[in-house]
C-alpha positions in Angstrom: 22.9 3.6 18.4 19.8 2.0 17.3 16.6 0.5 18.6 13.6 -1.2 16.9 11.4 1.0 14.9 7.7 0.8 15.9 5.9 -0.5 12.8 2.5 -0.1 14.3 2.8 3.6 15.2 4.3 5.2 12.1 4.3 3.4 8.8 2.2 0.5 10.1 -0.5 3.0 11.1 -0.9 4.0 7.5 -0.9 0.4 6.5 -3.7 -0.4 8.9 -5.8 2.5 7.8 -5.9 3.5 4.2 -9.3 3.0 2.4 -10.6 -0.4 1.4 -12.4 -2.2 -1.4 -15.7 -1.3 -2.9 -18.6 -3.0 -4.5 -21.0 -3.1 -7.2 -23.6 -4.9 -9.3 -23.3 -6.9 -12.4 -23.9 -5.3 -15.8 -25.0 -7.1 -18.9 -21.4 -7.2 -20.0 -20.1 -8.9 -16.9 -18.4 -12.3 -17.5 -20.7 -13.8 -14.8 -23.8 -12.8 -16.7 -23.5 -15.7 -19.1 -25.3 -18.0 -16.9 -27.3 -15.4 -15.0 -26.9 -16.7 -11.5 -24.1 -15.6 -9.1 -21.8 -18.4 -8.3 -20.8 -18.1 -4.5 -17.2 -17.1 -4.0 -15.2 -18.3 -1.1 -12.2 -16.2 0.0 -9.6 -17.7 2.3 -7.9 -15.3 4.7 -5.9 -14.9 8.0 -8.9 -15.6 10.2 -10.6 -18.4 8.2 -12.8 -17.8 5.2 -15.6 -15.7 4.0 -18.3 -16.9 1.6 -20.0 -14.4 -0.6 -23.3 -15.9 -1.6 -24.7 -13.2 -3.9 -23.4 -10.4 -6.1 -22.4 -7.6 -3.8 -24.4 -4.4 -4.3 -23.4 -2.2 -1.4 -19.5 -2.5 -0.8 -17.6 -0.6 1.8 -13.8 -0.5 1.5 -11.3 0.1 4.2 -8.0 0.2 2.2 -6.9 1.9 -0.9 -5.8 -1.3 -2.7 -9.4 -2.6 -2.5 -10.8 0.8 -3.6 -8.6 1.1 -6.5 -9.2 -2.4 -7.7 -12.9 -1.9 -7.6 -12.7 1.4 -9.4 -10.5 -0.2 -12.1 -13.1 -2.9 -12.5 -15.9 -0.3 -13.0 -17.6 -1.4 -9.8 -19.3 1.2 -7.5 -18.3 1.8 -3.9 -20.8 2.8 -1.3 -18.3 4.2 1.1 -14.5 4.1 1.6 -12.8 4.7 4.8 -9.5 6.7 4.6 -6.9 7.4 7.3 -7.2 10.9 8.6 -4.1 12.9 7.3 -2.8 10.2 5.1 -5.2 10.0 2.3 -4.2 12.7 -0.2 -5.6 16.1 -0.8 -9.4 16.1 -0.2 -9.0 12.5 1.0 -8.2 11.1 -2.4 -4.8 10.1 -3.6 -4.0 11.7 -7.0 -3.7 8.2 -8.6 -7.1 7.2 -7.6 -9.8 8.2 -10.0 -12.7 10.4 -9.0 -15.5 8.5 -7.7 -19.0 8.9 -6.0 -18.1 6.9 -2.8 -19.0 8.4 0.5 -15.7 9.2 2.4 -15.3 8.5 6.0 -12.1 9.4 7.8 -10.7 7.2 10.7 -7.6 6.5 12.7 -7.4 2.7 12.1 -10.0 0.0 12.1 -10.2 0.0 16.0 -11.8 3.5 15.8 -14.6 2.3 13.5 -18.0 2.8 15.0 -20.1 -0.4 14.3 -23.3 1.5 14.4 -22.1 3.9 11.8 -20.7 1.1 9.7 -24.0 -0.8 9.9 -26.0 2.3 8.9 -24.3 2.1 5.5 -26.0 -1.3 5.1 -23.1 -3.0 3.4 -23.4 -6.5 2.1 -19.6 -6.7 1.8 -16.7 -5.1 3.6 -13.3 -5.2 2.0 -11.1 -4.5 5.0 -7.5 -5.4 4.5 -5.5 -5.1 7.7 -7.3 -5.9 11.0 -5.1 -6.0 14.0 -6.8 -9.1 15.6 -9.3 -11.8 15.2 -11.4 -9.9 17.7 -11.3 -6.8 15.5 -12.2 -9.1 12.6 -15.3 -10.4 14.6 -16.3 -6.9 15.5 -16.3 -5.7 11.9 -17.7 -8.9 10.3 -20.8 -8.8 12.5 -22.0 -6.0 10.2 -21.5 -7.9 6.9 -19.2 -10.5 5.2 -15.7 -9.2 5.6 -12.4 -9.8 4.0 -9.2 -9.1 6.1 -5.7 -9.7 4.8 -5.8 -12.9 2.7 -2.0 -13.8 3.0 -0.9 -15.5 6.1 1.6 -13.7 8.4 1.2 -10.6 6.4 0.0 -7.0 7.2 -1.0 -6.4 3.5 -1.9 -8.4 0.4 -0.1 -7.8 -2.8 -1.9 -5.4 -5.3 -2.0 -8.4 -7.6 -3.8 -10.7 -5.2 -6.3 -8.0 -4.3 -7.1 -7.1 -8.0 -7.4 -10.7 -8.9 -9.6 -11.5 -5.9 -11.9 -8.5 -6.8 -12.2 -9.9 -10.3 -13.3 -13.2 -8.8 -15.8 -11.7 -6.5 -17.5 -9.6 -9.2 -17.2 -12.0 -12.1 -14.6 -10.1 -14.0 -11.6 -12.4 -13.8 -10.4 -11.8 -17.4 -10.5 -8.0 -16.9 -8.8 -8.2 -13.6 -6.0 -10.5 -15.2 -5.7 -7.9 -18.0 -5.2 -5.1 -15.6 -2.5 -6.9 -13.7 -0.7 -7.9 -16.9 -0.7 -4.2 -18.0 0.8 -3.0 -14.8 3.4 -5.7 -14.6 4.3 -4.8 -18.2 4.9 -1.2 -17.2 7.2 -2.6 -14.4 9.2 -4.6 -17.0 9.5 -1.4 -19.1 10.8 0.4 -16.1 13.6 -2.1 -15.7 14.5 -2.1 -19.3 14.5 1.8 -19.3 16.7 2.1 -16.2 19.6 -0.4 -16.5 21.8 1.5 -14.1 19.4 0.9 -11.3 19.3 -2.9 -11.7 20.8 -4.7 -8.7 21.6 -1.3 -6.9 20.6 -0.7 -3.3 17.8 1.4 -1.8 16.6 2.6 1.6 13.2 3.9 2.6 13.3 6.0 5.7 11.1 8.4 7.8 12.7 11.3 9.6 11.2 11.7 13.0 10.8 14.9 14.9 13.7 13.8 17.1 16.2 13.5 14.1 16.1 9.8 14.0 15.4 7.9 10.7 13.0 4.9 10.7 14.1 2.6 8.0 12.5 -0.3 6.3 14.6 -3.4 7.0 12.5 -6.4 5.9 12.5 -7.8 2.3 8.8 -8.8 2.8 7.7 -5.1 3.5 5.4 -3.8 0.8 8.0 -1.1 -0.1 10.7 -3.7 -0.4 8.6 -5.9 -2.7 7.7 -3.0 -5.0 11.3 -1.9 -5.3 12.5 -5.4 -5.8 10.0 -5.6 -8.7 11.8 -2.7 -10.3 15.2 -4.5 -9.9 16.6 -2.9 -6.8 17.6 -4.4 -3.5 17.1 -3.4 0.1 20.5 -2.2 1.5 22.1 -5.2 3.3 23.7 -2.8 5.7 20.4 -1.7 7.1 19.2 -5.3 7.3 22.3 -6.2 9.2 22.0 -3.5 11.8 18.3 -4.3 12.2 19.0 -7.8 13.5 15.8 -9.3 12.2 13.6 -6.4 13.1 11.2 -5.1 10.2 12.1 -1.5 10.9 15.0 0.0 12.7 15.6 3.5 14.1 18.9 5.0 13.1 20.3 7.7 15.3 21.4 11.0 13.6 25.1 9.9 14.4 24.7 6.7 12.3 23.2 8.1 9.2 26.3 6.8 7.5 24.2 3.6 7.3 22.0 5.5 4.7 24.7 5.2 2.0 22.4 3.4 -0.4 22.4 4.0 -4.2 18.9 5.4 -4.0 17.1 6.9 -1.1 13.4 7.4 -0.6 12.8 9.8 2.3 9.7 10.8 4.2 10.2 13.8 6.5 7.3 13.4 9.1 7.5 17.1 9.7 7.0 17.8 6.1 10.2 19.6 5.1 12.8 17.8 3.1 15.4 20.3 4.2 15.4 18.8 7.6 17.6 15.9 6.4 20.4 18.4 5.6 20.9 18.9 9.4 22.1 15.2 9.8 25.8 14.9 10.3 27.7 14.1 7.0 24.3 14.1 5.0 25.9 15.8 1.9 28.4 13.0 1.6 25.8 10.2 1.3 26.1 8.4 -2.1 22.5 9.1 -3.2 22.7 12.7 -2.1 25.8 13.3 -4.1 24.4 11.8 -7.3 20.8 13.2 -6.8 19.2 9.8 -6.6 16.8 10.9 -3.8 13.0 10.8 -3.8 11.2 12.8 -1.1 7.6 11.7 -0.3 5.1 13.1 2.0 1.7 12.3 3.6 -0.2 12.7 0.3 1.9 10.2 -1.9 4.0 7.9 0.3 1.3 5.3 0.1 2.2 4.8 -3.5 5.2 2.8 -2.2 4.0 1.7 1.2 0.6 0.5 0.0 0.9 -0.4 -3.6 -2.4 -0.6 -5.6 -3.3 -1.3 -9.2 -3.3 2.4 -9.9 -0.4 3.6 -7.6 2.2 1.3 -9.0 2.4 3.3 -12.3 2.6 6.5 -10.3 5.4 4.9 -8.1 7.3 4.1 -11.3 7.2 7.7 -12.4 8.1 8.9 -9.0 11.2 6.7 -8.7 12.1 7.0 -12.4 13.8 10.5 -12.3 16.0 9.5 -9.4 16.8 6.1 -10.9 18.2 7.9 -13.9 20.8 9.6 -11.7 22.3 6.4 -10.3 25.7 6.1 -11.8 26.1 3.2 -14.3 
């Protein structure tokens, strides 16, 4: 018993919503300050390209990856939009540094009020996921806007976002250094957890109806992040999904969740809810203890990786990875 899991309504709603990139002005130490003048930057993306003609001074971000990248580059943010109920305590994820940006909650970019956005007087909007070209046109009428850059994707990699932010703000060397440092931490994780290498994982959300929505696509941000840690998406889940990016597994078929490591998100908030699923105590990861429970305040560390959230995710997964039998 299975049916396609609605990406747009559950995990995808978070993807389409979390806060976005920020902006700032050049300082005397900026790499771009050597010749004084700002060199226009062209950013190719899903809906064409955006040219940034001058150093952005008033930046609004619509996703956490852009927000974190700007903060890591010491660039100020005028305002950051965050998804209502999925942005951490006090609308800031614990991996995101404290900052002075105005916080505006929303339920996806389609709910953004253009007059409210325009009142912020942004000169750059770092948007990430926008559901359609019409949505892009609606937002970009306010200021130059950067949606998802990668073709046929719902989210850019944290590396691409960080490096593009470095290019926009004339801090390419610093951005590369930031990426290199985090990638080094990922390499250390693999070396420190040899038993996890090549082992299977599943990432699932328990619905109120007792079904489990499971990631079934190797290109999903969760899959890419876990793959970078040396683990593989459980092929049994991919097989039953029959090409779908998500699949809903009925409570009678939770035997499919027999991966070496499980990452579980109870949408009702209580991890104990999984214990009511038939045969749950016999699942491989449950028996070994290689289970990670996430919630609305930290699931984005895996589902929407950023320059700051990846180290957090490594720590989150590490304890469970240690329990995978060698």
